[in-house]
DRENPA-3360 file (N, C-alpha, C; in nm, 2 decimals, always signed):
BEGIN
1 = MKQRILII = +0.08/-0.12/+0.00/+0.00/+0.00/+0.00/+0.09/+0.12/+0.00 ~ +0.05/+0.22/-0.08/+0.13/+0.35/-0.09/+0.12/+0.43/+0.04 ~ +0.23/+0.49/+0.08/+0.23/+0.58/+0.19/+0.17/+0.71/+0.15 ~ +0.09/+0.77/+0.24/+0.01/+0.89/+0.21/+0.07/+1.01/+0.28 ~ +0.10/+1.12/+0.20/+0.15/+1.24/+0.26/+0.05/+1.35/+0.25 ~ +0.03/+1.42/+0.36/-0.06/+1.54/+0.36/+0.03/+1.67/+0.36 ~ +0.01/+1.75/+0.25/+0.08/+1.87/+0.23/+0.00/+1.99/+0.28 ~ +0.05/+2.06/+0.38/-0.03/+2.18/+0.43/+0.05/+2.30/+0.40;
9 = DDDHRHRN = +0.00/+2.38/+0.30/+0.07/+2.50/+0.25/-0.04/+2.59/+0.19 ~ -0.04/+2.72/+0.22/-0.14/+2.81/+0.17/-0.11/+2.85/+0.02 ~ +0.01/+2.82/-0.03/+0.05/+2.85/-0.17/+0.01/+2.73/-0.25 ~ -0.11/+2.75/-0.32/-0.17/+2.64/-0.40/-0.07/+2.59/-0.51 ~ +0.00/+2.68/-0.57/+0.09/+2.64/-0.68/+0.20/+2.55/-0.62 ~ +0.26/+2.59/-0.51/+0.37/+2.52/-0.45/+0.32/+2.38/-0.40 ~ +0.20/+2.37/-0.33/+0.16/+2.24/-0.28/+0.12/+2.15/-0.40 ~ +0.07/+2.21/-0.51/+0.03/+2.12/-0.62/+0.16/+2.07/-0.69;
17 = LLANYFES = +0.26/+2.15/-0.70/+0.39/+2.10/-0.76/+0.45/+1.99/-0.67 ~ +0.45/+2.01/-0.54/+0.50/+1.90/-0.45/+0.41/+1.78/-0.47 ~ +0.28/+1.79/-0.47/+0.19/+1.67/-0.49/+0.23/+1.60/-0.61 ~ +0.24/+1.67/-0.72/+0.27/+1.60/-0.85/+0.41/+1.53/-0.84 ~ +0.50/+1.59/-0.78/+0.63/+1.52/-0.77/+0.63/+1.40/-0.67 ~ +0.56/+1.42/-0.56/+0.55/+1.31/-0.46/+0.48/+1.19/-0.53 ~ +0.38/+1.22/-0.61/+0.30/+1.11/-0.67/+0.39/+1.04/-0.78 ~ +0.48/+1.11/-0.84/+0.57/+1.05/-0.94/+0.67/+0.96/-0.87;
25 = QGFDTLLA = +0.69/+0.98/-0.74/+0.78/+0.90/-0.66/+0.71/+0.79/-0.58 ~ +0.59/+0.77/-0.61/+0.52/+0.65/-0.55/+0.44/+0.68/-0.43 ~ +0.42/+0.81/-0.39/+0.33/+0.84/-0.27/+0.19/+0.88/-0.32 ~ +0.10/+0.86/-0.23/-0.03/+0.92/-0.24/-0.03/+1.06/-0.17 ~ -0.10/+1.15/-0.21/-0.10/+1.29/-0.15/-0.24/+1.34/-0.12 ~ -0.24/+1.42/-0.02/-0.36/+1.50/+0.02/-0.31/+1.64/+0.03 ~ -0.40/+1.74/+0.01/-0.37/+1.88/+0.02/-0.45/+1.96/+0.12 ~ -0.39/+2.06/+0.18/-0.47/+2.14/+0.27/-0.40/+2.28/+0.27;
33 = ADAIEMKR = -0.48/+2.39/+0.28/-0.43/+2.52/+0.28/-0.40/+2.58/+0.42 ~ -0.46/+2.52/+0.52/-0.44/+2.57/+0.66/-0.47/+2.46/+0.76 ~ -0.47/+2.50/+0.88/-0.49/+2.40/+0.99/-0.63/+2.34/+0.99 ~ -0.73/+2.43/+0.95/-0.87/+2.38/+0.94/-0.88/+2.27/+0.84 ~ -0.83/+2.29/+0.72/-0.84/+2.19/+0.61/-0.76/+2.07/+0.65 ~ -0.64/+2.09/+0.72/-0.56/+1.97/+0.76/-0.64/+1.88/+0.85 ~ -0.72/+1.94/+0.95/-0.80/+1.87/+1.04/-0.91/+1.79/+0.96 ~ -0.97/+1.85/+0.87/-1.07/+1.79/+0.79/-1.02/+1.67/+0.71;
41 = QRERFYCD = -0.90/+1.69/+0.65/-0.84/+1.58/+0.57/-0.81/+1.46/+0.66 ~ -0.75/+1.49/+0.78/-0.71/+1.38/+0.87/-0.83/+1.31/+0.93 ~ -0.94/+1.38/+0.94/-1.06/+1.31/+0.99/-1.12/+1.22/+0.89 ~ -1.09/+1.24/+0.76/-1.14/+1.16/+0.65/-1.05/+1.05/+0.61 ~ -0.92/+1.08/+0.62/-0.82/+0.99/+0.56/-0.70/+0.96/+0.66 ~ -0.65/+0.84/+0.65/-0.53/+0.81/+0.72/-0.41/+0.87/+0.65 ~ -0.31/+0.93/+0.72/-0.19/+0.99/+0.66/-0.07/+0.93/+0.73 ~ +0.04/+0.91/+0.66/+0.16/+0.86/+0.71/+0.26/+0.97/+0.76;
49 = LLVLDVNM = +0.24/+1.09/+0.70/+0.34/+1.20/+0.73/+0.28/+1.33/+0.68 ~ +0.31/+1.44/+0.76/+0.27/+1.58/+0.72/+0.39/+1.65/+0.67 ~ +0.37/+1.72/+0.56/+0.47/+1.82/+0.51/+0.41/+1.96/+0.54 ~ +0.47/+2.03/+0.63/+0.40/+2.14/+0.70/+0.48/+2.27/+0.67 ~ +0.41/+2.37/+0.60/+0.47/+2.50/+0.57/+0.46/+2.59/+0.70 ~ +0.56/+2.67/+0.72/+0.56/+2.75/+0.84/+0.47/+2.87/+0.82 ~ +0.48/+2.94/+0.71/+0.41/+3.07/+0.69/+0.27/+3.05/+0.63 ~ +0.17/+3.05/+0.72/+0.04/+3.03/+0.67/-0.05/+3.13/+0.75;
57 = PGEDGISI = -0.17/+3.16/+0.69/-0.26/+3.25/+0.77/-0.32/+3.17/+0.88 ~ -0.36/+3.24/+0.99/-0.42/+3.17/+1.10/-0.30/+3.11/+1.18 ~ -0.32/+2.98/+1.21/-0.22/+2.90/+1.29/-0.10/+2.87/+1.20 ~ +0.02/+2.92/+1.24/+0.13/+2.89/+1.15/+0.18/+2.74/+1.17 ~ +0.28/+2.70/+1.09/+0.32/+2.56/+1.09/+0.39/+2.52/+1.22 ~ +0.47/+2.61/+1.28/+0.54/+2.57/+1.40/+0.43/+2.56/+1.52 ~ +0.33/+2.65/+1.52/+0.23/+2.64/+1.62/+0.15/+2.51/+1.60 ~ +0.12/+2.47/+1.48/+0.05/+2.34/+1.45/+0.13/+2.23/+1.50;
65 = CKRLRAEG = +0.26/+2.23/+1.47/+0.34/+2.12/+1.52/+0.34/+2.11/+1.67 ~ +0.36/+2.22/+1.74/+0.36/+2.23/+1.88/+0.23/+2.17/+1.94 ~ +0.12/+2.21/+1.88/-0.01/+2.17/+1.93/-0.03/+2.02/+1.91 ~ +0.00/+1.97/+1.80/-0.02/+1.83/+1.77/+0.06/+1.74/+1.87 ~ +0.19/+1.78/+1.90/+0.27/+1.71/+1.99/+0.21/+1.72/+2.13 ~ +0.16/+1.83/+2.17/+0.10/+1.85/+2.30/-0.02/+1.76/+2.32 ~ -0.09/+1.73/+2.21/-0.21/+1.65/+2.21/-0.18/+1.50/+2.21 ~ -0.05/+1.47/+2.20/-0.01/+1.33/+2.19/-0.01/+1.27/+2.05;
73 = DEIPIVIV = -0.02/+1.36/+1.95/-0.02/+1.31/+1.81/+0.12/+1.29/+1.77 ~ +0.15/+1.16/+1.73/+0.29/+1.13/+1.70/+0.31/+1.12/+1.55 ~ +0.22/+1.17/+1.46/+0.24/+1.15/+1.32/+0.37/+1.22/+1.28 ~ +0.45/+1.16/+1.19/+0.58/+1.22/+1.15/+0.55/+1.36/+1.08 ~ +0.63/+1.46/+1.11/+0.62/+1.59/+1.05/+0.75/+1.64/+0.99 ~ +0.75/+1.69/+0.87/+0.86/+1.76/+0.81/+0.82/+1.90/+0.78 ~ +0.89/+2.00/+0.84/+0.85/+2.14/+0.82/+0.93/+2.20/+0.71 ~ +0.87/+2.27/+0.62/+0.94/+2.35/+0.52/+0.90/+2.50/+0.53;
81 = TARNGIVD = +1.00/+2.58/+0.50/+0.97/+2.73/+0.52/+1.07/+2.81/+0.44 ~ +1.02/+2.93/+0.40/+1.11/+3.03/+0.33/+1.19/+3.10/+0.43 ~ +1.16/+3.09/+0.56/+1.24/+3.15/+0.67/+1.36/+3.06/+0.70 ~ +1.48/+3.11/+0.69/+1.60/+3.03/+0.70/+1.67/+3.06/+0.83 ~ +1.60/+3.13/+0.93/+1.67/+3.16/+1.05/+1.69/+3.04/+1.14 ~ +1.80/+3.05/+1.21/+1.84/+2.93/+1.30/+1.74/+2.92/+1.41 ~ +1.68/+3.03/+1.46/+1.58/+3.02/+1.56/+1.46/+2.94/+1.52 ~ +1.41/+2.97/+1.40/+1.30/+2.89/+1.34/+1.33/+2.74/+1.33;
89 = RILGLEYG = +1.45/+2.71/+1.29/+1.49/+2.57/+1.28/+1.49/+2.50/+1.42 ~ +1.55/+2.57/+1.51/+1.55/+2.52/+1.65/+1.41/+2.50/+1.71 ~ +1.32/+2.60/+1.69/+1.19/+2.59/+1.74/+1.11/+2.47/+1.67 ~ +1.13/+2.46/+1.54/+1.06/+2.35/+1.47/+1.10/+2.22/+1.53 ~ +1.23/+2.20/+1.55/+1.28/+2.07/+1.60/+1.24/+2.05/+1.75 ~ +1.25/+2.16/+1.83/+1.22/+2.15/+1.97/+1.07/+2.12/+1.99 ~ +0.99/+2.17/+1.90/+0.84/+2.15/+1.92/+0.80/+2.02/+1.86 ~ +0.89/+1.93/+1.81/+0.86/+1.80/+1.77/+0.86/+1.76/+1.63;
97 = SDDYLAKP = +0.90/+1.85/+1.54/+0.91/+1.81/+1.40/+1.02/+1.71/+1.38 ~ +1.01/+1.62/+1.28/+1.11/+1.52/+1.26/+1.22/+1.56/+1.17 ~ +1.20/+1.67/+1.09/+1.30/+1.73/+1.00/+1.25/+1.87/+0.96 ~ +1.35/+1.94/+0.91/+1.32/+2.09/+0.88/+1.40/+2.12/+0.75 ~ +1.33/+2.18/+0.65/+1.40/+2.21/+0.53/+1.36/+2.35/+0.48 ~ +1.47/+2.43/+0.45/+1.44/+2.57/+0.41/+1.43/+2.58/+0.26 ~ +1.33/+2.67/+0.22/+1.31/+2.70/+0.08/+1.42/+2.80/+0.03 ~ +1.46/+2.80/-0.10/+1.42/+2.70/-0.20/+1.49/+2.57/-0.18;
105 = FDPRELVA = +1.43/+2.46/-0.22/+1.50/+2.33/-0.21/+1.46/+2.25/-0.33 ~ +1.55/+2.15/-0.35/+1.52/+2.06/-0.46/+1.42/+1.95/-0.41 ~ +1.31/+1.93/-0.48/+1.21/+1.83/-0.43/+1.27/+1.69/-0.41 ~ +1.38/+1.66/-0.48/+1.44/+1.53/-0.46/+1.50/+1.52/-0.32 ~ +1.55/+1.64/-0.27/+1.60/+1.63/-0.13/+1.49/+1.62/-0.03 ~ +1.38/+1.68/-0.05/+1.26/+1.67/+0.04/+1.21/+1.53/+0.04 ~ +1.20/+1.46/-0.08/+1.16/+1.32/-0.08/+1.26/+1.23/-0.01 ~ +1.39/+1.26/-0.02/+1.49/+1.18/+0.05/+1.48/+1.20/+0.20;
113 = RIRAVLRR = +1.45/+1.32/+0.24/+1.43/+1.34/+0.39/+1.30/+1.27/+0.44 ~ +1.19/+1.28/+0.36/+1.07/+1.21/+0.40/+1.09/+1.06/+0.41 ~ +1.16/+1.00/+0.32/+1.18/+0.86/+0.32/+1.27/+0.82/+0.44 ~ +1.37/+0.91/+0.47/+1.45/+0.88/+0.59/+1.37/+0.89/+0.72 ~ +1.28/+0.99/+0.73/+1.19/+1.00/+0.85/+1.10/+0.88/+0.86 ~ +1.04/+0.84/+0.75/+0.95/+0.72/+0.75/+1.02/+0.59/+0.79 ~ +1.15/+0.58/+0.75/+1.23/+0.46/+0.78/+1.26/+0.45/+0.93 ~ +1.29/+0.57/+0.99/+1.33/+0.56/+1.13/+1.22/+0.58/+1.22;
121 = IPDKPLNA = +1.10/+0.60/+1.17/+0.98/+0.61/+1.26/+0.88/+0.51/+1.21 ~ +0.90/+0.38/+1.23/+0.81/+0.28/+1.19/+0.69/+0.28/+1.28 ~ +0.58/+0.22/+1.24/+0.46/+0.21/+1.33/+0.50/+0.13/+1.45 ~ +0.48/+0.19/+1.57/+0.52/+0.13/+1.69/+0.41/+0.03/+1.74 ~ +0.44/-0.09/+1.76/+0.34/-0.18/+1.82/+0.30/-0.14/+1.95 ~ +0.16/-0.14/+1.98/+0.11/-0.10/+2.11/+0.12/-0.22/+2.20 ~ +0.10/-0.19/+2.33/+0.11/-0.30/+2.43/+0.02/-0.42/+2.40 ~ -0.09/-0.39/+2.34/-0.19/-0.50/+2.32/-0.12/-0.61/+2.23;
129 = EEATPVTF = -0.04/-0.56/+2.13/+0.03/-0.65/+2.04/+0.14/-0.73/+2.11 ~ +0.21/-0.66/+2.20/+0.32/-0.72/+2.27/+0.29/-0.83/+2.37 ~ +0.16/-0.83/+2.41/+0.12/-0.92/+2.52/+0.04/-1.04/+2.48 ~ +0.04/-1.07/+2.35/-0.04/-1.19/+2.31/+0.04/-1.31/+2.33 ~ -0.02/-1.43/+2.36/-0.17/-1.44/+2.38/-0.21/-1.39/+2.52 ~ -0.31/-1.32/+2.54/-0.35/-1.26/+2.66/-0.50/-1.26/+2.68 ~ -0.55/-1.28/+2.80/-0.69/-1.26/+2.83/-0.71/-1.14/+2.92 ~ -0.81/-1.06/+2.88/-0.84/-0.94/+2.96/-0.98/-0.95/+3.02;
137 = DFGAFVLD = -0.99/-0.94/+3.15/-1.11/-0.95/+3.22/-1.16/-0.81/+3.26 ~ -1.28/-0.77/+3.23/-1.33/-0.64/+3.28/-1.48/-0.65/+3.29 ~ -1.52/-0.63/+3.42/-1.67/-0.65/+3.45/-1.72/-0.79/+3.41 ~ -1.82/-0.79/+3.33/-1.88/-0.92/+3.29/-1.81/-0.98/+3.17 ~ -1.71/-0.91/+3.12/-1.65/-0.94/+2.99/-1.52/-1.01/+3.00 ~ -1.49/-1.10/+2.91/-1.36/-1.16/+2.90/-1.32/-1.15/+2.75 ~ -1.20/-1.09/+2.72/-1.15/-1.08/+2.59/-1.03/-1.17/+2.57 ~ -1.05/-1.27/+2.49/-0.95/-1.37/+2.47/-0.88/-1.34/+2.34;
145 = ISSRVLLC = -0.75/-1.29/+2.35/-0.68/-1.25/+2.23/-0.65/-1.37/+2.14 ~ -0.60/-1.48/+2.20/-0.55/-1.59/+2.12/-0.67/-1.66/+2.04 ~ -0.78/-1.66/+2.11/-0.90/-1.72/+2.04/-0.98/-1.62/+1.96 ~ -0.95/-1.50/+1.98/-1.03/-1.39/+1.91/-1.18/-1.40/+1.95 ~ -1.20/-1.40/+2.08/-1.34/-1.42/+2.13/-1.36/-1.32/+2.24 ~ -1.48/-1.25/+2.24/-1.53/-1.17/+2.35/-1.65/-1.24/+2.41 ~ -1.64/-1.26/+2.54/-1.75/-1.32/+2.61/-1.81/-1.22/+2.71 ~ -1.94/-1.23/+2.72/-2.01/-1.15/+2.83/-2.09/-1.25/+2.91;
153 = NGQAVVLS = -2.06/-1.27/+3.03/-2.12/-1.37/+3.12/-2.12/-1.50/+3.06 ~ -2.01/-1.53/+2.99/-1.99/-1.67/+2.93/-2.05/-1.68/+2.79 ~ -2.12/-1.58/+2.74/-2.18/-1.59/+2.61/-2.10/-1.51/+2.51 ~ -2.08/-1.56/+2.39/-2.00/-1.50/+2.29/-2.07/-1.37/+2.24 ~ -1.99/-1.26/+2.22/-2.04/-1.14/+2.16/-1.98/-1.13/+2.02 ~ -2.06/-1.12/+1.92/-2.01/-1.11/+1.78/-1.95/-0.98/+1.75 ~ -1.82/-0.98/+1.71/-1.75/-0.86/+1.67/-1.70/-0.88/+1.53 ~ -1.69/-0.77/+1.45/-1.63/-0.77/+1.32/-1.48/-0.77/+1.35;
161 = FDEFELLK = -1.40/-0.79/+1.24/-1.26/-0.79/+1.25/-1.20/-0.66/+1.31 ~ -1.25/-0.55/+1.25/-1.20/-0.42/+1.29/-1.25/-0.39/+1.44 ~ -1.37/-0.43/+1.47/-1.41/-0.41/+1.61/-1.33/-0.48/+1.71 ~ -1.29/-0.61/+1.67/-1.21/-0.69/+1.76/-1.07/-0.62/+1.78 ~ -1.01/-0.58/+1.66/-0.88/-0.52/+1.67/-0.88/-0.39/+1.75 ~ -0.98/-0.31/+1.73/-0.98/-0.19/+1.81/-1.00/-0.22/+1.96 ~ -1.08/-0.31/+2.00/-1.10/-0.34/+2.14/-0.97/-0.40/+2.19 ~ -0.90/-0.48/+2.12/-0.78/-0.54/+2.16/-0.67/-0.43/+2.19;
169 = ILAGTPGQ = -0.67/-0.33/+2.11/-0.57/-0.22/+2.13/-0.61/-0.14/+2.25 ~ -0.74/-0.10/+2.26/-0.78/-0.02/+2.37/-0.77/-0.10/+2.51 ~ -0.82/-0.22/+2.51/-0.82/-0.30/+2.64/-0.67/-0.33/+2.68 ~ -0.58/-0.34/+2.58/-0.44/-0.36/+2.61/-0.37/-0.25/+2.66 ~ -0.43/-0.13/+2.65/-0.36/+0.00/+2.70/-0.45/+0.07/+2.79 ~ -0.50/+0.01/+2.90/-0.60/+0.08/+2.99/-0.54/+0.21/+3.05 ~ -0.63/+0.31/+3.05/-0.59/+0.44/+3.11/-0.50/+0.52/+3.02 ~ -0.46/+0.47/+2.90/-0.37/+0.55/+2.81/-0.45/+0.60/+2.70;
177 = PLSRHQLA = -0.47/+0.74/+2.69/-0.54/+0.80/+2.58/-0.47/+0.77/+2.45 ~ -0.54/+0.74/+2.35/-0.48/+0.71/+2.21/-0.55/+0.79/+2.11 ~ -0.48/+0.85/+2.02/-0.54/+0.93/+1.91/-0.60/+0.85/+1.81 ~ -0.68/+0.90/+1.73/-0.74/+0.83/+1.61/-0.63/+0.78/+1.52 ~ -0.53/+0.87/+1.50/-0.42/+0.83/+1.41/-0.35/+0.70/+1.47 ~ -0.32/+0.70/+1.60/-0.26/+0.58/+1.66/-0.34/+0.46/+1.64 ~ -0.47/+0.47/+1.66/-0.56/+0.36/+1.65/-0.57/+0.31/+1.50 ~ -0.59/+0.41/+1.41/-0.61/+0.37/+1.27/-0.48/+0.30/+1.22;
185 = SQIRGGGQ = -0.36/+0.35/+1.26/-0.24/+0.29/+1.21/-0.21/+0.15/+1.25 ~ -0.29/+0.10/+1.36/-0.27/-0.03/+1.41/-0.37/-0.13/+1.36 ~ -0.47/-0.08/+1.29/-0.58/-0.17/+1.24/-0.57/-0.19/+1.09 ~ -0.56/-0.31/+1.05/-0.55/-0.34/+0.90/-0.65/-0.44/+0.86 ~ -0.77/-0.40/+0.84/-0.88/-0.49/+0.80/-0.86/-0.53/+0.65 ~ -0.85/-0.66/+0.63/-0.82/-0.70/+0.49/-0.69/-0.66/+0.44 ~ -0.59/-0.63/+0.53/-0.46/-0.59/+0.49/-0.44/-0.45/+0.46 ~ -0.55/-0.37/+0.48/-0.55/-0.23/+0.45/-0.57/-0.15/+0.58;
193 = QIEQRNID = -0.50/-0.04/+0.59/-0.52/+0.05/+0.71/-0.65/+0.12/+0.69 ~ -0.73/+0.13/+0.80/-0.86/+0.20/+0.79/-0.84/+0.35/+0.80 ~ -0.94/+0.42/+0.76/-0.94/+0.56/+0.77/-0.97/+0.61/+0.91 ~ -0.91/+0.72/+0.95/-0.93/+0.77/+1.08/-1.08/+0.80/+1.11 ~ -1.15/+0.84/+1.01/-1.29/+0.88/+1.03/-1.37/+0.76/+1.07 ~ -1.32/+0.63/+1.04/-1.40/+0.51/+1.07/-1.38/+0.48/+1.22 ~ -1.28/+0.54/+1.29/-1.26/+0.50/+1.43/-1.38/+0.54/+1.51 ~ -1.44/+0.66/+1.49/-1.55/+0.70/+1.56/-1.67/+0.60/+1.55;
201 = MLVSRLRK = -1.69/+0.56/+1.42/-1.80/+0.46/+1.39/-1.77/+0.33/+1.47 ~ -1.65/+0.28/+1.47/-1.61/+0.16/+1.53/-1.63/+0.17/+1.68 ~ -1.59/+0.29/+1.74/-1.61/+0.31/+1.88/-1.76/+0.31/+1.92 ~ -1.84/+0.37/+1.84/-1.99/+0.37/+1.86/-2.04/+0.23/+1.86 ~ -2.00/+0.15/+1.77/-2.05/+0.01/+1.76/-2.00/-0.07/+1.88 ~ -1.87/-0.05/+1.92/-1.82/-0.13/+2.03/-1.89/-0.09/+2.16 ~ -1.92/+0.04/+2.18/-1.99/+0.08/+2.30/-2.12/+0.00/+2.32 ~ -2.19/-0.02/+2.20/-2.32/-0.09/+2.21/-2.29/-0.24/+2.25;
209 = RLKDDSSP = -2.18/-0.30/+2.19/-2.15/-0.44/+2.22/-2.11/-0.45/+2.37 ~ -2.05/-0.35/+2.43/-2.00/-0.36/+2.57/-2.10/-0.32/+2.67 ~ -2.23/-0.31/+2.63/-2.33/-0.27/+2.73/-2.36/-0.40/+2.82 ~ -2.37/-0.38/+2.95/-2.40/-0.49/+3.04/-2.51/-0.44/+3.13 ~ -2.62/-0.51/+3.14/-2.73/-0.47/+3.22/-2.69/-0.46/+3.37 ~ -2.59/-0.53/+3.41/-2.55/-0.53/+3.56/-2.47/-0.41/+3.59 ~ -2.42/-0.34/+3.49/-2.33/-0.22/+3.52/-2.35/-0.12/+3.42 ~ -2.36/+0.01/+3.46/-2.38/+0.12/+3.36/-2.24/+0.17/+3.31;
217 = HQYIQSVR = -2.13/+0.11/+3.36/-2.00/+0.17/+3.32/-1.97/+0.17/+3.17 ~ -1.92/+0.28/+3.12/-1.88/+0.29/+2.98/-1.73/+0.27/+2.98 ~ -1.68/+0.16/+2.91/-1.54/+0.13/+2.91/-1.46/+0.22/+2.82 ~ -1.52/+0.25/+2.70/-1.44/+0.33/+2.61/-1.49/+0.48/+2.62 ~ -1.40/+0.56/+2.67/-1.44/+0.70/+2.70/-1.37/+0.80/+2.60 ~ -1.43/+0.91/+2.57/-1.37/+1.01/+2.48/-1.28/+1.09/+2.56 ~ -1.17/+1.13/+2.49/-1.07/+1.23/+2.55/-1.07/+1.35/+2.46 ~ -1.12/+1.46/+2.50/-1.14/+1.57/+2.41/-1.00/+1.62/+2.36;
225 = GVGYVFMT = -0.99/+1.64/+2.23/-0.87/+1.68/+2.16/-0.77/+1.58/+2.14 ~ -0.80/+1.45/+2.19/-0.70/+1.35/+2.17/-0.76/+1.23/+2.09 ~ -0.85/+1.16/+2.16/-0.91/+1.04/+2.09/-1.00/+0.96/+2.19 ~ -0.95/+0.84/+2.23/-1.02/+0.76/+2.32/-0.93/+0.69/+2.42 ~ -0.99/+0.65/+2.53/-0.92/+0.58/+2.64/-1.01/+0.47/+2.69 ~ -0.95/+0.35/+2.73/-1.02/+0.24/+2.79/-1.01/+0.25/+2.94 ~ -1.12/+0.27/+3.01/-1.12/+0.29/+3.15/-1.20/+0.18/+3.22 ~ -1.15/+0.12/+3.32/-1.22/+0.03/+3.41/-1.15/+0.04/+3.55;
233 = SALDQTRS = -1.23/+0.03/+3.65/-1.17/+0.03/+3.79/-1.10/-0.10/+3.82 ~ -1.14/-0.21/+3.75/-1.07/-0.33/+3.79/-1.05/-0.42/+3.66 ~ -0.94/-0.39/+3.60/-0.91/-0.47/+3.48/-0.79/-0.56/+3.51 ~ -0.81/-0.69/+3.51/-0.71/-0.79/+3.55/-0.66/-0.85/+3.42 ~ -0.53/-0.86/+3.41/-0.46/-0.91/+3.28/-0.38/-1.03/+3.32 ~ -0.41/-1.14/+3.26/-0.34/-1.27/+3.29/-0.30/-1.33/+3.16 ~ -0.18/-1.39/+3.16/-0.14/-1.46/+3.04/-0.21/-1.60/+3.03 ~ -0.25/-1.63/+2.91/-0.31/-1.76/+2.89/-0.21/-1.87/+2.91;
% end
């Protein structure tokens, strides 16, 4: 599957030129003119990396980078800018960008830097993957990873592939807020990564599956500005 790059730049000519070159190098591309369009694109599509211009109306590139990192968003970011000051370079790197390139630049160098960033920042397996085979007990539910079964009071609960994968990730990281990007990057239904916009739909369906008449507790809770967290007062984890 092609890796997808989201280019955020208010200069439509420049972002279109980059998109054409990236696509000639085997990437998929998405375009945004500012932080608002960036958010909309990321809600609709999974992205592997952001190419973020500094000089934009509204929220500038460095502020966007700083905000995303403060929200726990770990998507790789390469900042590009016409400002060549050392202070801007330092700020970009200190606020969490993975690389920084000053204009004018050869697009071949930018692609080389993007590939280097993607090589050294692979998808990190979450704890749910590291702990298989594992059984998670929470309330009336038992999630058996090795058998891929969810039981409620001993009765099987039917889950789709994506629902099971999402529950496995969330239950395996209790109390740890995870962004939609983190969740989408770990779920590969039919070998394909799902779109971030589908995470909300999966969470809604899972919440219905996890309803238990004996307890009103909601296990999957929303974290504003971040994503979702699996919460339970008594989650016991034992190796099968």
